[in-house]
N, CA, C and O of each residue as an XYZ file, in Angstrom:
632
protein
N      15.575     20.736      8.979
C      16.439     20.142      9.966
C      15.620     19.566     11.124
O      15.916     18.476     11.613
N      14.592     20.297     11.561
C      13.730     19.831     12.645
C      13.062     18.516     12.267
O      13.003     17.597     13.084
N      12.551     18.412     11.021
C      11.901     17.170     10.582
C      12.873     16.002     10.616
O      12.505     14.902     11.028
N      14.098     16.225     10.192
C      15.099     15.172     10.198
C      15.399     14.726     11.624
O      15.523     13.529     11.882
N      15.514     15.659     12.542
C      15.764     15.324     13.943
C      14.582     14.561     14.530
O      14.771     13.612     15.292
N      13.360     14.972     14.180
C      12.161     14.296     14.677
C      12.106     12.867     14.153
O      11.827     11.939     14.913
N      12.368     12.680     12.860
C      12.361     11.349     12.265
C      13.420     10.469     12.914
O      13.162      9.303     13.209
N      14.604     11.015     13.136
C      15.677     10.250     13.771
C      15.276      9.808     15.175
O      15.581      8.686     15.580
N      14.602     10.670     15.913
C      14.194     10.288     17.267
C      13.114      9.219     17.240
O      13.089      8.346     18.108
N      12.222      9.274     16.261
C      11.193      8.241     16.133
C      11.817      6.904     15.772
O      11.456      5.877     16.348
N      12.744      6.903     14.831
C      13.404      5.671     14.438
C      14.187      5.108     15.613
O      14.159      3.900     15.851
N      14.872      5.946     16.336
C      15.638      5.486     17.495
C      14.722      4.855     18.533
O      15.135      3.936     19.241
N      13.494      5.329     18.636
C      12.532      4.788     19.593
C      12.117      3.373     19.292
O      11.528      2.710     20.146
N      12.407      2.890     18.097
C      12.046      1.523     17.737
C      13.135      0.536     18.114
O      12.912     -0.672     18.044
N      14.288      1.007     18.506
C      15.392      0.117     18.828
C      15.451     -0.203     20.298
O      14.610      0.242     21.079
N      16.446     -0.976     20.669
C      16.652     -1.358     22.054
C      17.318     -0.206     22.781
O      18.416      0.213     22.414
N      16.667      0.303     23.800
C      17.212      1.435     24.528
C      18.035      0.982     25.740
O      18.489      1.809     26.531
N      18.221     -0.318     25.876
C      19.016     -0.839     26.974
C      18.240     -1.011     28.261
O      18.816     -1.410     29.273
N      16.950     -0.720     28.252
C      16.154     -0.888     29.467
C      15.933     -2.364     29.734
O      16.252     -3.201     28.889
N      15.404     -2.688     30.874
C      15.200     -4.083     31.233
C      14.053     -4.721     30.475
O      13.983     -5.948     30.407
N      13.153     -3.939     29.905
C      12.051     -4.469     29.122
C      12.368     -4.291     27.645
O      12.551     -3.162     27.191
N      12.439     -5.389     26.880
C      12.780     -5.259     25.467
C      11.670     -4.561     24.698
O      10.493     -4.871     24.878
N      12.045     -3.615     23.837
C      11.086     -2.882     23.026
C      11.410     -3.012     21.543
O      10.983     -2.176     20.747
N      12.135     -4.012     21.171
C      12.568     -4.168     19.794
C      11.504     -4.906     19.000
O      10.956     -5.898     19.481
N      11.207     -4.451     17.818
C      10.263     -5.125     16.939
C      11.018     -5.659     15.735
O      10.796     -5.219     14.607
N      11.899     -6.597     15.973
C      12.652     -7.354     14.980
C      13.083     -6.555     13.760
O      12.867     -6.988     12.628
N      13.682     -5.410     13.975
C      14.304     -4.668     12.890
C      13.371     -4.015     11.900
O      13.740     -3.877     10.734
N      12.195     -3.612     12.295
C      11.254     -2.977     11.371
C      11.015     -1.526     11.770
O       9.870     -1.102     11.923
N      12.076     -0.780     11.935
C      11.947      0.590     12.423
C      11.098      1.458     11.508
O      10.391      2.340     11.997
N      11.142      1.238     10.192
C      10.284      2.020      9.292
C       8.811      1.746      9.611
O       7.985      2.657      9.572
N       8.492      0.501      9.923
C       7.120      0.147     10.292
C       6.723      0.806     11.609
O       5.565      1.177     11.801
N       7.686      0.948     12.513
C       7.407      1.618     13.793
C       7.089      3.087     13.558
O       6.134      3.618     14.123
N       7.882      3.737     12.730
C       7.636      5.143     12.416
C       6.266      5.294     11.768
O       5.513      6.205     12.110
N       5.942      4.411     10.841
C       4.638      4.476     10.156
C       3.491      4.294     11.140
O       2.429      4.895     10.974
N       3.695      3.470     12.162
C       2.635      3.185     13.132
C       2.179      4.422     13.891
O       1.086      4.424     14.456
N       2.985      5.467     13.916
C       2.585      6.688     14.615
C       1.385      7.352     13.949
O       0.771      8.247     14.531
N       1.048      6.922     12.737
C      -0.094      7.501     12.020
C      -1.363      6.672     12.161
O      -2.421      7.106     11.704
N      -1.296      5.507     12.771
C      -2.463      4.627     12.884
C      -3.343      5.020     14.063
O      -2.849      5.333     15.146
N      -4.653      4.999     13.837
C      -5.581      5.155     14.948
C      -6.885      4.417     14.679
O      -7.820      4.494     15.476
N      -6.951      3.698     13.554
C      -8.172      2.953     13.265
C      -7.885      1.454     13.194
O      -6.737      1.040     13.029
N      -8.925      0.660     13.318
C      -8.773     -0.789     13.383
C      -8.233     -1.365     12.081
O      -7.428     -2.296     12.125
N      -8.636     -0.858     10.942
C      -8.160     -1.412      9.673
C      -6.636     -1.393      9.606
O      -6.024     -2.380      9.197
N      -6.026     -0.298      9.997
C      -4.558     -0.208      9.981
C      -3.946     -1.100     11.059
O      -2.930     -1.751     10.817
N      -4.548     -1.136     12.231
C      -4.040     -1.988     13.303
C      -4.089     -3.447     12.863
O      -3.130     -4.191     13.072
N      -5.197     -3.860     12.257
C      -5.310     -5.243     11.773
C      -4.261     -5.546     10.702
O      -3.548     -6.547     10.778
N      -4.182     -4.669      9.709
C      -3.302     -4.913      8.566
C      -1.820     -4.809      8.912
O      -1.027     -5.650      8.489
N      -1.447     -3.803      9.665
C      -0.033     -3.507      9.877
C       0.537     -4.049     11.191
O       1.754     -4.163     11.340
N      -0.331     -4.377     12.131
C       0.183     -4.877     13.410
C      -0.269     -6.317     13.638
O       0.565     -7.216     13.746
N      -1.583     -6.545     13.712
C      -2.065     -7.902     13.975
C      -1.631     -8.875     12.886
O      -1.144     -9.964     13.193
N      -1.796     -8.506     11.633
C      -1.463     -9.414     10.529
C       0.017     -9.782     10.545
O       0.370    -10.937     10.306
N       0.868     -8.829     10.820
C       2.302     -9.064     10.748
C       2.899     -9.612     12.034
O       3.965    -10.228     11.998
N       2.246     -9.407     13.162
C       2.849     -9.814     14.431
C       2.031    -10.800     15.242
O       2.534    -11.349     16.223
N       0.779    -11.042     14.861
C      -0.094    -11.836     15.726
C      -0.709    -13.078     15.073
O      -1.051    -14.028     15.777
N      -0.853    -13.092     13.765
C      -1.539    -14.233     13.148
C      -0.593    -15.194     12.434
O      -1.043    -16.179     11.848
N       0.692    -14.927     12.475
C       1.661    -15.809     11.838
C       1.815    -17.106     12.630
O       1.419    -17.169     13.794
N       2.370    -18.112     12.030
C       2.708    -19.387     12.684
C       1.545    -20.017     13.439
O       1.765    -20.698     14.440
N       0.342    -19.812     12.994
C      -0.800    -20.445     13.621
C      -1.383    -19.715     14.807
O      -2.397    -20.148     15.356
N      -0.776    -18.627     15.216
C      -1.290    -17.866     16.358
C      -2.403    -16.922     15.912
O      -2.307    -16.318     14.844
N      -3.412    -16.794     16.681
C      -4.488    -15.805     16.519
C      -5.004    -15.687     15.088
O      -5.264    -14.591     14.591
N      -5.146    -16.839     14.440
C      -5.601    -16.832     13.056
C      -6.928    -17.554     12.862
O      -7.148    -18.199     11.836
N      -7.773    -17.449     13.807
C      -9.092    -18.042     13.663
C      -9.326    -19.235     14.559
O     -10.244    -20.022     14.325
N      -8.519    -19.374     15.564
C      -8.712    -20.479     16.486
C      -8.245    -21.799     15.936
O      -8.647    -22.849     16.436
N      -7.382    -21.777     14.891
C      -6.883    -23.011     14.295
C      -6.019    -23.799     15.275
O      -5.830    -25.003     15.103
N      -5.500    -23.138     16.288
C      -4.686    -23.815     17.295
C      -5.214    -23.459     18.676
O      -5.828    -22.410     18.871
N      -4.968    -24.340     19.620
C      -5.365    -24.042     20.999
C      -4.588    -22.866     21.560
O      -5.079    -22.152     22.434
N      -3.369    -22.661     21.059
C      -2.525    -21.593     21.584
C      -3.147    -20.221     21.360
O      -3.102    -19.371     22.249
N      -3.720    -19.996     20.192
C      -4.254    -18.681     19.873
C      -5.623    -18.422     20.454
O      -5.815    -17.462     21.200
N      -6.566    -19.264     20.119
C      -7.957    -19.138     20.560
C      -8.539    -17.745     20.409
O      -9.524    -17.408     21.066
N      -7.947    -16.942     19.560
C      -8.396    -15.576     19.352
C      -8.115    -15.228     17.907
O      -6.982    -15.362     17.444
N      -9.126    -14.784     17.191
C      -8.989    -14.486     15.767
C      -8.718    -12.997     15.569
O      -9.598    -12.162     15.775
N      -7.496    -12.679     15.170
C      -7.125    -11.291     14.935
C      -6.953    -10.999     13.450
O      -6.294    -10.029     13.077
N      -7.545    -11.839     12.602
C      -7.468    -11.599     11.159
C      -8.329    -10.398     10.779
O      -9.230     -9.986     11.510
N      -8.007     -9.846      9.586
C      -8.763     -8.706      9.050
C     -10.256     -9.002      9.091
O     -10.699    -10.055      8.632
N     -11.020     -8.083      9.635
C     -12.468     -8.212      9.686
C     -13.006     -9.048     10.831
O     -14.217     -9.071     11.052
N     -12.150     -9.730     11.559
C     -12.612    -10.597     12.638
C     -12.239    -10.080     14.024
O     -12.897    -10.424     15.006
N     -11.210     -9.274     14.117
C     -10.665     -8.921     15.434
C     -11.620     -8.110     16.303
O     -11.618     -8.266     17.524
N     -12.432     -7.251     15.703
C     -13.328     -6.408     16.513
C     -14.263     -7.261     17.362
O     -14.412     -7.019     18.559
N     -14.887     -8.247     16.749
C     -15.825     -9.133     17.459
C     -15.102     -9.957     18.520
O     -15.680    -10.293     19.554
N     -13.848    -10.276     18.263
C     -13.066    -11.109     19.175
C     -12.481    -10.330     20.360
O     -12.128    -10.922     21.380
N     -12.380     -9.008     20.222
C     -11.688     -8.215     21.237
C     -12.583     -7.304     22.072
O     -12.426     -7.236     23.291
N     -13.503     -6.618     21.444
C     -14.242     -5.542     22.114
C     -15.327     -6.102     23.035
O     -16.229     -6.824     22.610
N     -15.201     -5.738     24.318
C     -16.127     -6.177     25.369
C     -16.187     -7.693     25.509
O     -17.239     -8.253     25.815
N     -15.053     -8.353     25.284
C     -14.941     -9.804     25.411
C     -14.031    -10.102     26.606
O     -12.947     -9.528     26.714
N     -14.462    -10.992     27.501
C     -13.616    -11.334     28.651
C     -12.315    -12.010     28.216
O     -12.301    -12.805     27.276
N     -11.243    -11.690     28.900
C      -9.951    -12.319     28.654
C      -9.975    -13.748     29.179
O     -10.507    -14.004     30.259
N      -9.403    -14.679     28.423
C      -9.266    -16.042     28.930
C      -8.136    -16.126     29.945
O      -8.134    -17.014     30.797
N      -7.186    -15.220     29.864
C      -6.056    -15.206     30.799
C      -6.490    -14.629     32.142
O      -6.083    -15.124     33.193
N      -7.309    -13.593     32.109
C      -7.805    -12.944     33.320
C      -9.304    -12.697     33.112
O      -9.703    -11.587     32.757
N     -10.145    -13.737     33.333
C     -11.570    -13.673     32.988
C     -12.355    -12.528     33.620
O     -13.434    -12.199     33.129
N     -11.865    -11.917     34.674
C     -12.547    -10.784     35.285
C     -12.349     -9.488     34.518
O     -12.906     -8.455     34.892
N     -11.570     -9.528     33.456
C     -11.257     -8.330     32.673
C     -11.673     -8.504     31.225
O     -11.708     -9.612     30.690
N     -11.986     -7.376     30.611
C     -12.303     -7.369     29.185
C     -11.019     -7.143     28.391
O     -10.129     -6.414     28.830
N     -10.929     -7.771     27.227
C      -9.757     -7.557     26.380
C      -9.665     -6.100     25.939
O      -8.608     -5.478     26.042
N     -10.780     -5.560     25.447
C     -10.817     -4.155     25.026
C     -12.084     -3.511     25.570
O     -13.194     -3.984     25.328
N     -11.898     -2.434     26.302
C     -13.009     -1.612     26.787
C     -12.942     -0.307     26.003
O     -12.027      0.490     26.211
N     -13.904     -0.074     25.098
C     -13.848      1.137     24.276
C     -13.680      2.398     25.114
O     -14.410      2.636     26.076
N     -12.692      3.200     24.716
C     -12.444      4.468     25.381
C     -11.647      4.381     26.672
O     -11.336      5.415     27.264
N     -11.303      3.173     27.129
C     -10.637      3.029     28.422
C      -9.436      2.092     28.322
O      -9.567      0.876     28.464
N      -8.281      2.668     28.078
C      -7.055      1.885     27.921
C      -6.710      1.132     29.198
O      -6.318     -0.033     29.129
N      -6.841      1.756     30.348
C      -6.428      1.137     31.605
C      -7.264     -0.086     31.964
O      -6.796     -0.942     32.715
N      -8.473     -0.189     31.455
C      -9.326     -1.343     31.714
C      -9.182     -2.418     30.629
O      -9.768     -3.494     30.757
N      -8.428     -2.153     29.585
C      -8.294     -3.069     28.441
C      -7.113     -4.014     28.650
O      -5.954     -3.611     28.552
N      -7.427     -5.278     28.940
C      -6.390     -6.260     29.244
C      -5.473     -6.538     28.045
O      -4.337     -6.972     28.235
N      -5.936     -6.303     26.844
C      -5.083     -6.468     25.669
C      -3.805     -5.642     25.822
O      -2.725     -6.100     25.450
N      -3.919     -4.451     26.357
C      -2.742     -3.590     26.515
C      -1.779     -4.115     27.580
O      -0.577     -3.865     27.496
N      -2.282     -4.828     28.567
C      -1.413     -5.497     29.539
C      -0.683     -6.635     28.827
O       0.520     -6.817     29.012
N      -1.411     -7.401     28.012
C      -0.810     -8.527     27.288
C       0.247     -8.068     26.286
O       1.197     -8.801     26.009
N       0.091     -6.883     25.753
C       1.065     -6.345     24.796
C       2.231     -5.636     25.482
O       3.203     -5.266     24.822
N       2.146     -5.445     26.785
C       3.195     -4.753     27.513
C       3.095     -3.246     27.425
O       4.032     -2.543     27.803
N       1.980     -2.737     26.934
C       1.781     -1.289     26.833
C       1.446     -0.700     28.197
O       1.872      0.408     28.523
N       0.684     -1.441     28.988
C       0.314     -1.000     30.341
C       0.870     -2.013     31.335
O       0.646     -3.216     31.200
N       1.589     -1.523     32.323
C       2.102     -2.402     33.363
C       0.922     -2.907     34.195
O      -0.031     -2.161     34.420
N       0.969     -4.160     34.654
C      -0.153     -4.708     35.432
C      -0.572     -3.817     36.599
O      -1.766     -3.679     36.863
N       0.370     -3.217     37.292
C       0.036     -2.365     38.439
C      -0.621     -1.052     38.019
O      -1.224     -0.371     38.848
N      -0.509     -0.688     36.731
C      -1.128      0.543     36.236
C      -2.505      0.300     35.615
O      -3.182      1.246     35.214
N      -2.913     -0.959     35.537
C      -4.236     -1.284     35.002
C      -5.301     -0.823     35.999
O      -4.998     -0.552     37.161
N      -6.540     -0.737     35.538
C      -7.644     -0.293     36.385
C      -8.703     -1.386     36.454
O      -9.429     -1.614     35.486
N      -8.792     -2.065     37.603
C      -7.932     -2.010     38.776
C      -6.622     -2.739     38.503
O      -6.508     -3.462     37.513
N      -5.627     -2.553     39.379
C      -4.347     -3.234     39.177
C      -4.533     -4.745     39.085
O      -5.462     -5.304     39.667
N      -3.651     -5.387     38.357
C      -3.721     -6.831     38.152
C      -2.323     -7.414     38.305
O      -1.397     -6.717     38.719
N      -2.174     -8.673     37.977
C      -0.862     -9.320     37.982
C      -0.463     -9.572     36.535
O      -1.305     -9.545     35.637
N       0.814     -9.816     36.314
C       1.321    -10.097     34.969
C       0.719    -11.399     34.457
O       0.334    -12.262     35.246
N       0.637    -11.543     33.134
C       0.166    -12.814     32.582
C       1.044    -13.962     33.090
O       2.234    -13.761     33.330
N       0.477    -15.155     33.257
C       1.264    -16.292     33.745
C       2.483    -16.537     32.847
O       2.431    -16.293     31.642
N       3.567    -17.014     33.439
C       4.816    -17.190     32.689
C       4.663    -18.140     31.508
O       5.367    -17.983     30.511
N       3.774    -19.111     31.589
C       3.596    -20.035     30.467
C       2.918    -19.361     29.272
O       2.955    -19.887     28.159
N       2.307    -18.209     29.497
C       1.694    -17.440     28.410
C       2.579    -16.257     28.063
O       2.967    -16.089     26.906
N       2.898    -15.448     29.039
C       3.775    -14.305     28.833
C       3.134    -13.186     28.047
O       1.940    -13.212     27.749
N       3.954    -12.197     27.716
C       3.487    -11.052     26.936
C       3.455    -11.410     25.464
O       4.130    -12.341     25.024
N       2.671    -10.669     24.711
C       2.520    -10.895     23.275
C       3.343     -9.893     22.485
O       3.569     -8.783     22.967
N       3.790    -10.235     21.314
C       3.686    -11.559     20.676
C       4.714    -12.528     21.253
O       5.807    -12.124     21.649
N       4.352    -13.811     21.297
C       5.210    -14.817     21.908
C       6.379    -15.228     21.021
O       7.470    -15.473     21.537
N       6.195    -15.309     19.735
C       7.199    -15.889     18.836
C       8.303    -14.911     18.452
O       8.843    -14.991     17.349
N       8.641    -13.993     19.347
C       9.666    -12.992     19.037
C      10.859    -13.084     19.975
O      11.677    -12.165     20.028
N      10.968    -14.163     20.704
C      12.083    -14.313     21.614
C      12.051    -13.339     22.787
O      13.099    -13.012     23.344
N      10.885    -12.880     23.162
C      10.745    -11.978     24.293
C      10.686    -10.505     23.925
O      10.484     -9.657     24.794
N      10.861    -10.191     22.642
C      10.794     -8.792     22.212
C       9.339     -8.359     22.088
O       8.514     -9.069     21.513
N       9.038     -7.203     22.625
C       7.703     -6.634     22.501
C       7.576     -5.919     21.161
O       8.573     -5.635     20.496
N       6.349     -5.635     20.781
C       6.140     -4.723     19.661
C       6.797     -3.400     20.022
O       6.892     -3.055     21.200
N       7.243     -2.670     19.038
C       7.851     -1.376     19.332
C       6.808     -0.470     20.000
O       5.608     -0.671     19.811
N       7.246      0.505     20.763
C       6.315      1.386     21.476
C       5.317      2.075     20.546
O       4.170      2.294     20.935
N       5.729      2.417     19.330
C       4.833      3.102     18.405
C       3.671      2.204     17.986
O       2.552      2.691     17.817
N       3.912      0.911     17.816
C       2.831     -0.018     17.467
C       1.906     -0.233     18.656
O       0.686     -0.277     18.500
N       2.484     -0.366     19.840
C       1.650     -0.507     21.042
C       0.819      0.749     21.249
O      -0.351      0.667     21.623
N       1.415      1.905     21.009
C       0.675      3.172     21.113
C      -0.474      3.225     20.113
O      -1.540      3.759     20.424
N      -0.269      2.677     18.915
C      -1.328      2.682     17.902
C      -2.535      1.874     18.374
O      -3.677      2.296     18.189
N      -2.287      0.720     18.981
C      -3.389     -0.092     19.524
C      -4.086      0.689     20.634
O      -5.315      0.698     20.711
N      -3.314      1.335     21.482
C      -3.908      2.134     22.560
C      -4.724      3.294     21.988
O      -5.815      3.574     22.485
N      -4.224      3.968     20.961
C      -4.979      5.080     20.346
C      -6.316      4.596     19.808
O      -7.332      5.274     19.962
N      -6.321      3.424     19.177
C      -7.568      2.863     18.655
C      -8.557      2.627     19.802
O      -9.740      2.943     19.675
N      -8.079      2.077     20.914
C      -8.957      1.822     22.060
C      -9.487      3.124     22.644
O     -10.689      3.258     22.875
N      -8.607      4.075     22.882
C      -8.995      5.352     23.488
C      -9.986      6.106     22.584
O     -10.855      6.825     23.076
N      -9.850      5.938     21.272
C     -10.762      6.600     20.322
C     -12.125      5.910     20.261
O     -12.985      6.317     19.480
N     -12.330      4.878     21.070
C     -13.637      4.226     21.116
C     -13.658      2.814     20.564
O     -14.720      2.195     20.510
N     -12.504      2.286     20.151
C     -12.400      0.918     19.629
C     -13.444      0.626     18.555
O     -14.118     -0.403     18.573
N     -13.551      1.559     17.630
C     -14.538      1.430     16.547
C     -14.143      0.331     15.563
O     -12.968     -0.014     15.433
N     -15.134     -0.203     14.884
C     -14.888     -1.203     13.844
C     -14.672     -0.455     12.535
O     -15.479     -0.547     11.610
N     -13.585      0.276     12.475
C     -13.279      1.115     11.326
C     -11.998      0.670     10.679
O     -11.570      1.259      9.687
């Protein structure tokens, strides 16, 4: 019974809780539950970046000016870790072991700009939070947490 209640609460966490910040990941609650097990880059690339970031020409190797960041399998580590953000050049996209300094988490909506280290401002409205092609919906909290877990664990190329 406890397992069923736990699973139900995880699935519910993938839906819209009515807060002012959308946390819906386009109806993939099973994928959100599965994301609670990710902590390495291979899973993040395959299950999050591949499905939410490289579609429609975005973040697929710089094929478009919009993406300018390659998040494809095997390429994302070099593109993210200790690389300055083009949106906020004074910050690194991913700082191994330090979520609050990793601007990627601000772009994903995992860390509020005022909670970053040091505090920053939100991405410009013409860019917005990622992923863009979801009508304003963020990745579910479990997927954002998976990216954060990978960073906190040292952002290894694993």
